[in-house]
N, C-alpha and C positions, 0 to 999 in steps of 0.2 A: 444443515447445524442452523440451531436455532436460536436466536439472540439470547435464549438464558442458558444454553449449552455453553455458547461462548463468553458470556458472562461469566460464568463458574469455574471457565479454564483463566482466562484474565486473572480471575481473583488467586488462583493456589498457588503462585508463587509467593503471595504473600502471606498464604496460608503456613504455608512450608516453612519460610521462613521465621513466623513467629513458632511455629513448633522446632525447631532446629533450635530455638534460644535454651537455653538451660533454665531449670526452674528460678534459681538464683535470680538470674536476670530477666522473665517473669515478674518474678514480686516486685523486684525492685522498680522496674518498665513500671508495672502497675500502681507502684507507690507514687513515684512519682506521676504518672497520670491524674490520679487522683486529687493530688496534691493543687497540681496545675490547674485541674478543671475548680477546686475549690477558691483556689483564689484568685481565678479569672471572674470566677462569681463574686465574690469579696467585692474585691475590686472594680468590678463594674457596675456592683449596690451602691460602696462606697461614695465612687464616682455622679452617677448617677442624684444621688443622693447631696453630696455639695453641690454638682451644679444647681439644683431645687434649689436649693437652702439661697445661693448664690443671685441666682436671678427673684430669687423671690425678696430678697433685700434690696434690689435694684429698682425692683416695681413697688416695694411698699416708700421707698427715694422719691421716684419720681411720683407718686401719688403727694406724698407730703408737699413735695413743692407745688405742684399743682394747685391741691389746695390755699397755700398760701396767695397766694398770683391766684388764682378767684374772687380771695376775699379781699385784695386789695389791685384793683386791674390796672390804674392808671399808675403804677406804682415801676421807676425802672430797677432792672435786674443788670445783674452781672457784674463783670467789673471793676464797671464805674459806678455802680450803685452806693444808694449814704449805708454807711459801715454801723449807724445809729438802727437799721432799721430792726423791725421789732421779732423779727425769726431768729433763731439761733444753731440756723445750719443755713453755710453755701447752696443758693439755685443750683442747679444746674447749669450746664454751660449752655445749652438754647431754649429761652423763653421764648413763647410767640403769643399775641393773642387777636384771634380772630372777630371779625364782625357779626352781623346775622347773615350778611349774604356770605359767609366764608372767607373774606379778604381778609391779609391781616392788617392788624388796626395799627398793633405795638409788639414790639421786637426785643432780642437781647442786640448790645452791638457785635455782633456776630454774623457774616455771611459768607454762604449763600442764606435763603430762610428756608426753615420749615417744611416741608412738601405737604401740602392740604391733599391729603388722597380719600380715596373715599368712603374707609371708617371715620376718618375724620370729621367726612360730611355727611354722616348717618349722627352723630352727634351735636353738629350745629343743626342739624336741620329736626334736634328731639326724637330721633328713634331709639336714642341708647344715651345713659349717664356718660359714659367712659366707653375708651378702646384702647388698646394697648395692640402694639405693631409691630416691626422690625423694621425700618428703612434706611436707606443707604445715601449718606449726602458725600460728596466728594470724593469717593470711592471708601469709603470708611464708614460701619455698620455702627448705626444707632437706634435705642428703644424709647418708642416714643409713646406718649398716651394722651390722650386727648379727652378733654369733660368740659361740662356746660358750666360758665360763671354763672355767679348767684344774681350779679347784678346786670345779668347779661350778657351775649358773647362768650366765645369760647376761649378757653386754652390749653397751648398744646405744649408740652416738655418734653428734655429728649436728654439722654444723654449716653456718652460711648459705651461700648459695649467692651472695648478694652480690660475695662476694671473688673470683668467675670471672667472673659476668656483668655486672659493672661494668667491667672489663679487660677483656674482648671487647666491650661495646659502644664502649668507649673508642675498642681497636684496628680498631672496624668501621666508626667514621668517617674514624680517619685510614687507611683502606684507601679507604673512599670519595672521600675531599678526592683522593686522590692520584690515585688511578683516572680522578675527573673530570679531574684536573689532565696528565695523562700523554696523554689522548683528546683533549683542545682542544693540547696540542700536539702529539702526530700527525698533526691533521687540519692545523695550520698550516705544519708541516712537510711533509703531506703535496703541500698547491695550489705551494708555495713545490720540492720536488722535481718536482713535476708540469709546473709552469711552465717549470722550467730542462732539465728531458731531451725534453720536449717541444716545445725550443723548435729546432730543426731541423726537427724535420716544421712549426713553422707555414711557418719560411722557405722552405720544399720546399711546401708548398699554394699560399705567394703566390704562388712560381714557378710553378707548374699555373694558379695564375687566372690571370698575367700570361700566359701562351699562351695560355690561352682566349678572353681578351680583346681582346687581342691579336695571335691567329694567328700570332705571328712565334715560329716552329720554329730560328729562329740564338740562341735565350736558351740558359743553360748556369746549373747552380747547382753555388757551388761548394765543393767535397769537400774536409773535415778529417776526418783522422782514419780508424782502422778500424772501426768496430763497424759495427752493423745501420742508423742511419741513413745513415752514408756508404757502401754497399751500394747504399742505394735511390736516394740521388741518383745515384750512376754511372747506376745501371740507366735510372734516369729520362730521363739524357743519354745515355744510348746507346739509351733510344727516342728521343728529339728529334733524335737525330745519323741515325736510318733513317730518321725520318719525313721528314726534309729533304732527305734524298739521293732516296725516293723521290718526295716532290713536284717534286723538280727532274729524273729520271727522267720523268716522268708532264709536266710541261711542256714536257720536249724533244721528248718522244714526240707532244706533241699540234702542239707547232710545227713539227715535221719531218712528220708528217702533214698537217698543212693544207698547208704549201709541196707536198706529193708529188701531192696529191688535186688542187689546184689546175690543176695543167696539163691533165690528163686530164676535168676539167669542164668547162674553159672551150674544149678542143676539140670532146669531144660538144657543147654548146650551142652551138658555132660551125654546126656539123652539122646539129643540129636546126632551126637560127632557117633555115638555109638551105632546108633543105627544105621549111618553112612556107612563106618566101617563092615559094617554086617554084610548090606548090600556089596562091598567093594570086595568080598571075601566070599560072595557068594559061589559057591560049587568047593569049596575046603572043608576041612569040619570044624572051620570055628564061625559054625551058621550059630543065631535064635532057633530053639523053637517057637514052634504057632502060641503057644501059651505064655511063654515069657515075651515073646513080639506083644502081644495081644494086650500083657501087663505094664509094659512100658509102654506103648502107644497111651492106654488109661491114664498112664502118672501122668503123660505129657498134657495131656487133655484136662489131668487137674494143677498141675502146674497151670497151664495157661491161664485157667479159669480164675485160680488164685492171680495169678500176676494183672490179668484184667479188671480185676476186684479191687486189687491195689491199687491200681491208676487212677482208674473211676475214681476211689475214694479220695486221692492226694487230688485230685481237679476240684471235688467236692468242696476238701479241706479251702483250695487256693481261693475256689469262688465266695467260702462262706467268710474268709476276712478282707471283699474288695465290699463286700454290702453294698451293693451299688441297685439290689432288688428293692422297686418303691415300697414305703409301707402303707396298706391295705388293713381294711378290716377283715378281721379272718373269724368265722367262727370254728371257732378249734370242736368243736362234738361234731360238724358233718366232715372236717375233718382226718379226726380220729376213726370215724366209720368206715370212710375209704380205703383211707391207710391198714387200718384190720381186716378188710376185704381183701387186699393184695397183698397180706401176708399169712390170711389161709389158706388161699393157694398157693402161696410158698413150701406153708409147711402144715399140710392136711391134717396129717397126725397129732396138729396141739390143739386144743380145744381156746377159746376166746372168750372171756365171762368181761364182758361191760356193762359200765353205769356212769350213762354221761348226762352231765345238763347241763343247756347251752350255754354258752359262757364265749363271746369276745374279745378276739386281743387285739391290739392294733399289733399288726405281724408284716415279716415279708412271707409271702404264702409257699414259696419250694424252699424257703429256709426252715420253715417248720415242717413239714410235711418229710424231708430227709430228717429231723432233729426224731419224731414220730416212728419214721420207719428205723429209724436204726435201734430205737429202745425198742420197737416190739420183734426185731429178728430177733435184737440179743435176745429177748425174756424167752422165746422159740427155742433157740440155739438150746438153752442151758435145761427148758423145759422137759421131762418125760414124756413118753406116750399119753395122752390121756388125760393129762394132766394141765389144770386149767393155767389160763395165764391170764393176770386179772387187769383190769383196767378201768380205770376210774377218774373223774373228771367232774368238777364241784367250785364254787365259787367262794371263798374265803375274805375276811375283811383284814387279815394282817399275813406281812410276809413269810415270816416263819414262827412256830410256837414258841421261841423261846421272843420273840420279841414283840410289844405292846399294840395294841391296837388302834389303828389310822381308822382317815377316813378314805382311805383309795379302798378296790374291790382287784383280788389277786386269783388268778386261774389257778389250781390246782390240781395238776396233772398225775398220778398216782399209777406204775407199771407193776407190779411184781410174778414171780415166778414161784414155782417149787421144784426148782432146782439145787446143786446142791450147795449155792452162798456165794456172798465175797468172802474171804477171809480176810482177817483185822487189819493184817499186815500191808495185803493189796487195795484195801479203801482210799487213803490218800493218794495211791496214785491212777486209779484205772482210767484216768479221765485223761492222762498224760499222750500224746502221738507215741504211737507204736509200742506202747507198754502191751507187755501180753504176760498175764498173771500163771503161775506154775502148771496151775490144773489146764488152763486155755491153750497152752501151747500144743498140745494134740488135738487141737478141734480148729475146724478153716477160719480162718479172719487173717485179716493184717493188723488190728492193736490199732486203727484211728474210726472206727464205729463211735466210741465213747469222747472220742475228743471232738469231733463234728457236734454231737450231741451238746456237749460242754460250750464251745464254741458258738453254736445258735442261740445257747441259753443266755448266753454274754451278750449277742450283740441285741436283743430283747429286753435286755437291763432286766433277765430275771435271775433265780439262784436252780439249782441243781444238786441234789442228793444223793449218796448211795447206801445204805445199810441190809440189814439181814429183814425179810418178812418173819410175819405169824409160823408159817410154814417152813421157817428155815430157809429158803431159798434169799431169792438178790428183790429188793426193790429199790426203785428209781422213783425221787419224787422230782418233778416242776414244780417251779413258780412262778407265773408271766403276770403284771402288771394288765388288768381286765376293764373291760372300757364297758360301762353300764348302757342301758337296753338304749336311750337316745344320745348317750354319746356322742360328738364328734371327733374326729383323727384329731381338727385344729384345735381341741379343747386339750388334749393332750401333750406337758410340757415332756 
């Protein structure tokens, strides 16, 4: 195990501990940490500023005293000095004058004398005009200034740093107390703010847990305000509505499928039982003739085919509901040519007349192919032999004839046949699942083909309508949003 791996493992408990905290606790803790960092930073800056100012004031005081002494180097200073001297403040407690060689020549009546340091000697030797430094005398720290006197010699003035350090210590204690109180208050306020701010999230969480526990998709969350939590609640309500609608559609599909499957399965089972009984009664007078047996087998084959078609269309209908197929740029003209060739092989007695303009749409290829195949198969099924099924594809500038023109292009697919047409009473219902018109009940089919068409069109944000063609047959018109020649899928909203 490498050092890096051991470091990751060592830090794992801390990360897991942080993740185990509630969101409220983490927000409050982060608020406290942020306030603590801010308070500590401000306190540190304030302490540095005050310390710098106090030390600067001490240096200014020492410089003032040193210049006063330098102007009158022969006077006496300190506690026993003349009260009538002409400076307006008390000089520092320690003053010392050095001769040209650096030896003390005059000093206050305070012992021991000030030290003559290397810094002081640089002033005595004329290498610098003044020099500040910290020195220790009798275990106490002093701030000392050495300057050159105007009439010869060097002046040293020193003062204890207690006048600076004691106020700084008191200020430091005050800042620590204020920082501690600030962090404590920030932590409490952080918990209060987190609890108040996350109250809508807790309500949303309880609602989600209720839905998960009861499986009740009719529940809704009360939305108030326009903030992010309100938007989240609205999105959750929309998701519940979509799930409820999907579940209702799924339940309806299952119920309708069960109803539609029951009839062919019952007939299939009855015919199979009849065959079994006749085989068991072989040698008796109750046997099927060869013609009856052949007819029964043909009936079984037809019923099996219808059942297979019904199951396949149910699978396609369920696949359409998922919409998981990725969207691509689909050339409808090419798709129609391929689909028409497939239908020609299935219905060789029907003629297909195509008029296809190149139009591309953003769509799911398999879904669009199922839609086209179902429309072509429906038209071929109702057309008399050698009667044409007309297929036309063009680009139009409006989605519907009764709507105003807009800047978008639409692909318009029209498929018409020469059959008996659709009764006016059946037009509003032909796109419903398992609906079969009275005239269509004698024809093969499951009643799901046009429902798959309608669902595929809706999945592509299009429209589909049915009516009567000029020849009296049925005509279906599909309109889908189209792409320009150089338009990309990313530009489609």
